C-alpha positions in Angstrom: -46.8 229.3 101.9 -44.2 232.0 101.1 -43.6 232.1 104.9 -43.0 228.4 105.1 -40.7 228.4 102.2 -38.6 231.1 103.7 -38.4 229.4 107.1 -37.2 226.2 105.3 -34.6 228.0 103.3 -33.0 230.3 106.0 -32.4 227.7 108.7 -28.7 228.6 108.2 -29.1 232.0 109.9 -30.4 232.4 113.4 -32.2 235.7 113.8 -30.3 237.9 116.2 -32.5 240.9 116.0 -34.7 239.9 119.0 -31.8 238.9 121.1 -30.0 242.2 120.4 -33.1 244.2 121.1 -33.4 242.3 124.3 -29.7 243.2 125.1 -30.5 246.8 124.7 -33.5 246.5 126.9 -31.4 244.5 129.4 -28.7 247.2 129.3 -31.1 250.0 130.0 -32.8 248.0 132.8 -29.5 247.0 134.3 -28.4 250.7 134.0 -31.4 251.7 136.1 -30.8 249.0 138.6 -27.1 250.0 138.8 -28.1 253.6 139.6 -29.7 252.5 142.8 -26.8 250.3 143.9 -23.1 250.4 143.2 -22.8 253.1 140.5 -25.0 255.8 142.0 -22.3 258.4 141.3 -23.1 258.2 137.5 -26.6 259.5 137.9 -25.9 263.0 136.4 -24.1 261.4 133.4 -27.1 259.0 132.8 -29.5 261.9 132.8 -27.4 263.9 130.4 -27.0 260.9 128.1 -30.7 260.2 128.2 -31.6 263.8 127.3 -28.9 264.0 124.7 -27.4 267.1 126.5 -24.0 267.6 124.9 -22.9 270.4 127.2 -23.7 268.6 130.4 -22.1 265.4 129.1 -18.9 267.2 128.2 -18.9 269.0 131.5 -19.2 265.7 133.4 -16.7 263.8 131.3 -14.1 266.5 130.6 -14.1 268.8 133.7 -15.7 266.9 136.6 -14.9 263.3 136.0 -12.2 262.9 133.3 -11.7 259.2 133.9 -15.4 258.3 133.3 -15.2 258.5 129.5 -14.3 254.8 129.2 -15.8 253.7 132.5 -18.4 250.9 132.6 -21.3 253.0 133.9 -24.0 250.2 134.0 -24.1 246.7 135.5 -24.1 245.4 131.9 -20.7 247.1 131.4 -21.8 249.7 128.9 -19.8 252.9 128.4 -21.2 256.4 127.9 -20.9 255.8 124.1 -23.1 252.7 124.4 -25.8 254.6 126.3 -25.8 257.6 123.9 -26.3 255.2 120.9 -29.0 253.3 122.7 -31.0 256.5 123.1 -30.3 257.5 119.4 -28.4 260.7 120.1 -26.0 260.6 117.1 -24.5 264.0 117.5 -23.6 263.2 121.1 -22.2 259.8 119.9 -19.9 261.5 117.4 -18.5 263.9 120.0 -17.9 260.9 122.3 -16.0 259.1 119.5 -13.8 262.2 119.1 -13.0 262.2 122.8 -12.3 258.4 123.1 -9.1 256.7 122.2 -8.7 254.0 119.6 -8.6 251.3 122.3 -11.6 252.7 124.2 -13.8 252.3 121.1 -13.3 248.6 121.2 -14.7 248.2 124.7 -17.5 245.6 124.9 -20.5 245.3 127.1 -21.2 242.1 129.1 -23.0 240.8 126.0 -19.9 241.3 123.8 -21.3 244.2 121.8 -19.2 247.1 120.8 -20.6 250.6 120.1 -20.4 249.7 116.4 -22.7 246.7 116.9 -25.2 249.0 118.6 -25.0 251.5 115.7 -26.1 248.8 113.2 -29.3 248.3 115.3 -30.6 251.9 114.7 -33.2 252.2 112.0 -33.8 255.9 111.5 -31.6 258.5 109.7 -29.6 255.9 107.8 -27.1 258.5 106.4 -26.4 259.9 109.8 -26.0 256.4 111.3 -23.5 255.5 108.6 -21.6 258.7 109.3 -21.3 257.7 113.0 -20.1 254.2 111.9 -17.5 255.9 109.6 -16.2 258.0 112.5 -15.7 254.9 114.6 -14.1 252.8 111.8 -11.8 255.6 110.7 -10.5 255.9 114.2 -10.3 252.1 114.9 -10.3 249.9 111.8 -10.3 246.8 114.0 -13.9 247.4 115.1 -15.3 245.7 112.0 -13.6 242.5 112.9 -14.8 242.2 116.5 -17.7 239.8 117.0 -20.2 239.7 119.9 -20.9 236.7 122.1 -23.1 235.2 119.4 -20.3 235.5 116.9 -21.9 238.2 114.8 -19.7 240.7 113.0 -21.1 244.2 112.6 -21.7 243.6 108.8 -23.7 240.4 109.3 -25.7 242.0 112.1 -26.5 245.0 110.0 -27.6 242.9 107.1 -29.7 240.7 109.2 -31.7 243.7 110.2 -32.1 244.8 106.6 -29.7 247.8 106.8 -28.2 247.2 103.3 -26.4 250.5 102.9 -24.7 250.1 106.3 -23.8 246.5 105.3 -22.3 247.7 102.1 -20.0 250.2 103.9 -19.0 247.7 106.6 -18.3 245.0 104.0 -16.0 247.4 102.1 -14.1 248.0 105.4 -13.9 244.4 106.7 -10.7 242.5 105.7 -11.8 239.6 103.4 -9.8 237.1 105.4 -12.5 237.3 108.1 -14.9 235.7 105.6 -12.7 232.8 104.9 -14.1 229.4 106.2 -11.0 228.8 108.3 -11.9 231.8 110.5 -15.5 230.8 111.2 -19.0 231.0 109.7 -19.0 234.7 108.9 -18.5 234.3 105.2 -21.2 231.7 104.5 -23.7 233.6 106.8 -23.0 236.8 104.9 -23.4 235.0 101.6 -26.8 233.7 102.5 -27.9 237.0 103.9 -26.8 238.8 100.7 -28.9 236.4 98.6 -32.0 237.0 100.7 -31.6 240.8 100.6 -30.8 241.0 96.9 -27.2 242.2 97.4 -26.1 240.1 94.5 -22.9 242.0 93.8 -21.6 241.3 97.3 -22.7 237.7 97.0 -20.9 237.2 93.7 -17.8 238.9 95.1 -17.8 236.5 98.0 -18.1 233.5 95.7 -15.5 234.8 93.2 -12.9 235.4 95.9 -13.6 232.3 98.0 -15.3 229.5 96.0 -15.2 227.2 99.0 -17.9 229.3 100.7 -20.6 227.6 98.5 -19.9 224.2 100.1 -19.1 225.4 103.6 -21.6 224.5 106.3 -23.3 227.4 108.1 -24.3 227.6 111.7 -27.3 225.2 111.3 -25.5 222.7 109.1 -26.7 223.9 105.7 -24.3 225.2 103.0 -25.2 227.8 100.4 -25.9 225.2 97.7 -28.3 223.3 100.0 -30.0 226.7 100.7 -30.5 227.3 97.0 -31.7 223.8 96.5 -34.4 224.2 99.2 -35.8 227.2 97.4 -38.8 226.5 95.1 -38.3 227.7 91.5 -40.8 230.6 91.8 -38.7 232.1 94.6 -35.3 231.4 93.0 -36.2 233.1 89.7 -38.6 236.1 89.5 -39.4 237.0 85.9 -41.0 239.9 84.0 -39.0 242.7 85.6 -39.5 246.0 83.7 -36.4 247.2 81.9 -36.4 250.6 83.5 -36.1 249.0 87.0 -33.2 246.9 85.8 -31.4 249.9 84.4 -32.1 252.4 87.2 -31.2 250.1 90.1 -27.6 251.0 91.0 -26.6 247.6 92.3 -28.6 245.2 90.1 -27.2 246.0 86.7 -27.1 242.9 84.7 -23.7 243.6 83.1 -22.0 244.0 86.5 -23.4 240.8 87.8 -22.4 238.8 84.7 -18.9 240.2 84.8 -18.5 239.1 88.4 -19.4 235.4 87.7 -16.2 233.4 88.2 -14.4 233.0 84.8 -15.3 236.4 83.6 -12.3 238.4 82.3 -13.3 241.7 83.8 -13.4 242.2 87.6 -15.1 244.9 89.6 -13.1 246.5 92.3 -14.2 245.7 95.8 -14.1 249.3 96.8 -17.1 249.9 94.6 -19.3 248.3 97.3 -18.6 251.2 99.5 -18.3 254.1 97.1 -20.4 252.9 94.1 -17.7 254.6 91.9 -18.4 252.3 88.9 -21.8 253.8 88.3 -21.9 255.9 85.1 -22.5 259.6 85.2 -25.9 259.2 83.4 -27.1 256.7 85.9 -26.1 258.8 88.8 -27.8 261.9 87.3 -31.1 260.0 86.7 -31.1 258.6 90.2 -30.6 262.1 91.7 -33.5 263.4 89.7 -35.7 260.5 90.9 -34.6 261.2 94.4 -35.7 264.8 94.1 -39.1 263.9 92.8 -39.7 261.3 95.5 -38.5 258.1 94.0 -35.7 257.2 96.2 -34.6 253.9 94.9 -35.7 251.6 92.1 -36.9 248.2 93.2 -34.3 245.4 93.3 -34.2 243.3 90.2 -35.4 240.0 91.5 -34.7 238.2 88.3 -31.0 238.6 89.0 -31.4 235.9 91.6 -30.2 233.4 89.0 -26.7 234.8 88.8 -25.6 233.7 92.3 -26.9 230.3 91.3 -24.8 230.2 88.2 -21.8 231.7 90.0 -22.1 229.1 92.8 -21.9 226.2 90.3 -19.1 227.9 88.3 -17.2 228.0 91.6 -17.4 224.2 91.8 -14.9 224.0 89.0 -12.3 225.5 91.3 -12.8 222.8 94.0 -11.2 219.4 94.2 -13.0 216.1 94.4 -12.8 215.9 98.1 -14.3 219.3 98.6 -17.1 218.5 96.1 -18.0 215.3 98.0 -17.9 217.1 101.4 -20.1 219.8 99.9 -23.0 217.3 99.6 -23.9 218.4 96.1 -25.8 215.1 95.4 -27.9 215.6 98.5 -28.6 219.2 97.4 -29.8 217.9 94.0 -32.2 215.5 95.7 -33.5 218.4 97.8 -34.0 220.5 94.7 -36.1 217.7 93.2 -38.3 217.5 96.2 -38.7 221.3 96.4 -39.4 221.8 92.7 -36.2 223.6 91.7 -35.4 222.5 88.1 -32.9 225.4 87.5 -30.7 224.1 90.3 -30.8 220.6 88.9 -29.9 221.7 85.4 -27.0 223.9 86.6 -25.7 221.1 88.8 -25.8 218.4 86.2 -24.2 220.7 83.6 -21.1 221.0 85.6 -20.9 217.2 86.2 -23.0 215.0 84.0 -22.6 211.8 86.1 -24.7 213.4 88.8 -27.7 212.6 86.6 -27.0 208.9 86.8 -25.6 208.3 90.3 -27.7 210.7 92.4 -30.2 208.5 94.3 -31.6 208.7 97.8 -31.6 205.9 100.4 -34.5 204.2 98.7 -32.7 204.2 95.3 -35.0 206.9 93.9 -33.5 209.4 91.4 -34.7 213.0 90.8 -37.6 211.9 88.5 -38.9 209.4 91.1 -38.8 212.1 93.7 -40.4 214.6 91.4 -43.4 212.3 90.9 -43.5 211.4 94.6 -43.5 215.0 95.7 -45.6 216.2 92.8 -43.1 218.6 91.3 -44.1 218.9 87.7 -41.3 221.4 86.7 -38.7 218.8 87.6 -40.6 215.9 85.9 -40.7 218.0 82.7 -37.0 217.8 82.5 -37.1 214.1 81.5 -38.5 215.2 78.1 -35.3 217.1 77.4 -33.0 214.0 77.8 -31.9 212.0 74.8 -32.2 208.8 76.9 -35.4 209.5 78.8 -36.6 206.0 78.2 -33.7 204.7 80.4 -35.0 206.7 83.4 -38.6 205.8 82.6 -37.6 202.1 82.9 -35.7 202.4 86.2 -36.9 200.9 89.5 -36.1 201.7 93.1 -35.1 199.3 95.9 -38.7 198.4 96.5 -39.1 197.4 92.9 -41.4 200.4 92.3 -41.4 201.9 88.8 -42.0 205.5 88.0 -45.7 205.0 87.8 -45.8 203.5 91.3 -44.6 206.9 92.6 -47.8 208.5 91.1 -49.8 206.0 93.1 -48.3 207.2 96.4 -50.4 209.7 98.5 -49.6 213.3 97.6 -47.9 215.7 100.1 -50.4 217.8 102.0 -48.7 221.0 100.8 -49.5 220.0 97.2 -53.2 219.4 97.9 -53.5 222.6 100.0 -52.8 224.7 96.9 -55.8 223.3 95.0 -59.4 224.3 95.7 -61.9 221.6 96.4 -61.6 217.8 96.6 -62.9 217.4 93.1 -59.9 219.3 91.6 -57.5 217.6 94.0 -58.6 214.2 92.8 -58.5 215.4 89.2 -54.9 216.6 89.7 -53.9 213.2 91.1 -55.5 211.5 88.1 -53.6 213.9 85.8 -50.4 213.0 87.4 -51.1 209.3 87.0 -52.0 209.7 83.3 -49.0 211.8 82.6 -46.5 209.4 84.1 -48.4 206.5 82.5 -47.7 208.2 79.1 -44.0 208.4 79.8 -43.2 204.8 80.8 -43.3 201.8 78.4 -46.7 200.1 78.1 -45.4 196.9 79.7 -44.5 198.7 82.9 -48.1 199.7 83.6 -48.8 196.3 85.2 -45.4 195.8 86.9 -45.6 194.4 90.5 -43.5 195.9 93.3 -42.1 194.0 96.3 -45.6 194.2 97.8 -47.1 192.6 94.7 -49.1 195.7 93.8 -49.5 197.2 90.4 -49.3 201.0 90.1 -53.1 201.2 89.7 -53.6 199.1 92.8 -51.3 201.4 94.8 -53.2 204.5 93.4 -56.6 203.1 94.4 -55.4 202.2 97.8 -53.8 205.5 98.6 -56.5 207.7 97.1 -59.6 206.0 98.4 -60.2 208.6 101.1 -59.6 211.5 98.6 -62.1 209.9 96.2 -64.7 209.9 98.9 -64.0 213.5 99.7 -64.2 214.4 96.0 -67.6 212.8 95.7 -68.9 214.5 98.9 -67.6 217.9 97.8 -69.1 217.6 94.3 -72.5 216.5 95.5 -72.6 219.2 98.1 -71.9 221.9 95.5 -74.3 220.3 93.0 -77.0 220.2 95.6 -76.7 223.9 96.6 -76.4 225.1 93.0 -79.4 223.0 91.9 -81.5 224.9 94.5 -80.5 228.2 93.0 -81.1 227.0 89.5 -84.6 225.7 90.4 -85.4 229.0 92.1 -84.4 230.9 88.9 -86.4 228.6 86.7 -89.5 229.1 88.9 -89.2 232.9 88.8 -88.6 233.2 85.1 -91.4 230.7 84.2 -93.9 232.7 86.2 -92.6 236.0 84.8 -93.3 234.8 81.2 -97.1 234.8 81.9 -97.2 237.9 84.2 -95.6 240.4 81.8 -95.0 244.0 82.9 -97.8 246.3 82.1 -100.4 243.5 81.7 -102.3 242.4 78.6 -104.8 244.2 76.4 -108.3 243.2 77.6 -109.7 242.9 74.0 -106.9 241.4 72.0 -105.1 239.7 74.8 -101.6 240.9 73.6 -99.2 242.5 76.0 -99.6 246.3 76.2 -95.9 246.9 75.8 -95.6 244.4 72.9 -94.0 246.9 70.5 -91.6 248.4 73.0 -87.9 247.5 72.6 -87.5 247.1 76.3 -90.3 244.6 76.3 -88.6 242.6 73.6 -85.4 242.7 75.8 -87.4 241.5 78.8 -88.9 238.5 76.9 -85.5 237.5 75.4 -83.6 237.7 78.6 -86.4 236.0 80.6 -86.6 233.1 78.1 -82.8 232.7 78.0 -82.7 232.7 81.8 -85.4 230.0 81.9 -83.7 227.7 79.4 -80.2 228.1 80.9 -81.4 227.6 84.5 -83.3 224.4 83.4 -80.2 223.1 81.7 -78.1 223.9 84.8 -80.7 222.1 87.0 -80.5 219.0 84.8 -76.7 218.9 84.8 -76.6 219.2 88.6 -79.1 216.4 88.9 -76.8 214.3 86.7 -73.9 215.1 89.0 -75.8 213.9 92.0 -76.4 210.6 90.3 -73.0 210.0 88.7 -70.9 206.9 89.6 -67.8 208.8 90.8 -65.2 206.3 89.5 -61.5 207.3 89.5 -61.4 208.0 85.8 -64.5 210.2 86.0 -62.6 212.8 87.9 -60.3 213.4 85.0 -62.8 214.9 82.5 -66.4 213.7 83.0 -67.2 215.2 86.4 -65.3 218.5 85.9 -67.0 219.0 82.5 -70.4 218.6 84.0 -69.5 221.0 86.8 -68.3 223.5 84.2 -71.5 223.3 82.2 -73.7 223.5 85.3 -71.9 226.5 86.9 -71.7 228.4 83.6 -75.3 228.0 82.7 -76.4 228.8 86.2 -74.4 232.0 86.3 -75.7 232.9 82.8 -79.3 232.4 83.9 -78.7 234.7 87.0 -77.3 237.4 84.8 -80.2 237.2 82.3 -82.7 237.1 85.2 -81.4 240.4 86.4 -81.4 241.9 82.9 -85.1 240.9 82.6 -85.8 242.5 86.1 -84.1 245.8 85.0 -86.0 245.9 81.7 -89.3 245.3 83.6 -88.6 248.2 86.0 -87.8 250.6 83.2 -91.0 249.7 81.4 -93.3 250.2 84.4 -91.5 253.1 86.0 -90.0 254.9 83.1 -90.9 258.4 84.3 -89.7 257.7 87.8 -85.9 257.4 87.2 -85.1 258.4 90.7 -86.8 255.2 91.9 -85.7 252.9 89.1 -82.0 253.5 89.2 -81.4 252.8 93.0 -83.8 249.9 93.1 -82.1 248.3 90.1 -78.7 248.8 91.7 -79.9 247.3 95.0 -81.6 244.4 93.2 -78.4 243.5 91.3 -76.1 243.5 94.4 -76.9 240.0 95.8 -76.8 238.4 92.3 -73.5 240.1 91.4 -72.1 239.1 94.8 -73.1 235.4 94.2 -71.6 235.4 90.7 -68.4 237.0 92.1 -68.1 234.2 94.6 -68.7 231.4 92.2 -66.9 232.7 89.1 -63.4 232.1 90.4 -64.3 228.4 91.0 -65.6 228.1 87.5 -62.4 229.6 86.0 -60.3 227.3 88.1 -62.1 224.2 87.0 -61.9 225.3 83.3 -58.2 225.9 83.5 -57.5 222.7 85.4 -59.6 220.7 82.8 -59.0 222.4 79.5 -56.1 224.8 80.2 -52.4 224.3 79.3 -51.8 222.2 82.5 -48.7 221.9 84.6 -46.9 219.5 82.3 -44.7 220.5 79.4 -43.2 218.2 76.9 -41.6 220.9 74.8 -38.4 221.0 76.8 -35.1 222.0 75.2 -32.4 219.3 75.0 -30.2 219.4 78.1 -27.7 219.2 79.8 
């Protein structure tokens, strides 16, 4: 699921990594082709560059062929510097940078890539790679503003490949005007990339200096607000981050992020992104110590993902009405309702309360209608925090459907896929129907829509197939478990009359009657017999149940809970009786008893391990806290 969510959210950014890797491959291939055709004279230079031979390269470029330093030595128009970087020879690349002029460093290949673009593609020796980039940028500051044929700046290309330190340096060197919407999509692309890679300080700086970026369309037609709206709540906000990680992370400090939210009095210098000069001496010292002992960097504080969200909506205050309308904030709110993102909805409505009343889709459905339709409990819970929730509970859409009609619609497949078994899926649908039924006025329960259907009629019609699947799933599980319960009952019943050690031939009492292990055997065997019999009866009752819609809410799950728990309990006691019997009969042969006991317990423990998670899930779904919460603080 996490993969699907991510693909939905980052539609704004085409992935250039494969294309650039292909460009490198094409460059090397075309270089080899060129050697056999019209640039055969560069063969010695190619060999020297491939081997990283600094002496031979200098000899060729300085003494033998002085004009070849900026020559296009491949059919893909790469220079010697391009080739040296492709092969990862950084020392050689630094020397070539020293030899080349400022204008020569800006030479592009046929694919539009400069040598600086290629440096951002390297993945090893990050510090050395950044040093090479610094050498280039110090000699020609215009390099950071040159884009390739796919319109990627070096900073966005580096961040797309996950090179955060390189991106920090390049961002500190790139003039901010190149991130303005009037000069293209670089700003919004970088903003989205920073959010995904946890570079929240850069993201907040972008929003602070250019609020319009949050409503500017990216390359695929989505703006930053719509990207945030498409993120489910569990991805937008990550909680329970340890304090020490928050404190040690050099670029996730809460205070810095809060200060950079628009409206804060204190601003952080943009140069800090490149030099990290704002870090305190104590933080720097601790990080050096951690680096020495092997802890290179504290994990990013994922909980800080909420601050770009707050900053994005704070930036809305700086926009005019036309820009707000063009930013499609209402559409973003509707997407947030469908994706289960209550934090986005709350922040959006707090900046402009009328959004709560006039944000409807083409069918006239507001955020609470969509929350029920797409089964987003976190969004529906927000209705309990409104002073006028009864108004929203009484609304109807263009099809004369009330809120309860939405609960009667078929659930999204993604919602059902997260729930184990058709029994629990049908139970969850009944829970949704009952929850919404408790919200709306009593008279609304029998309202007819344009198709003359009540909410219950619509629910029955759209859940008929799921009800059949729930019945089939429950009966199949009850049948297989009843076989196990019957087997245990048979074994334990027979064991009660064939006790270990046998009986006294005169008195008829068991020989080990006064042994504590024998008492343990009898108690565990009897307990196993009674619990397995109970389990068998419960599963037989499940096989003969009526399977009505309301039965899936409590009756059927409760029977399944009792049946599974007593069956697992009987298995555990049966193995306890087995172990006690072994120790009684083979007490002096411990080397036999222990391995046999262990091997005998393995299949039973394995079966319990497979069934126990299902039992816990049914218990939590039936008697747990549930997905609905009515104790919501008053908002907006």
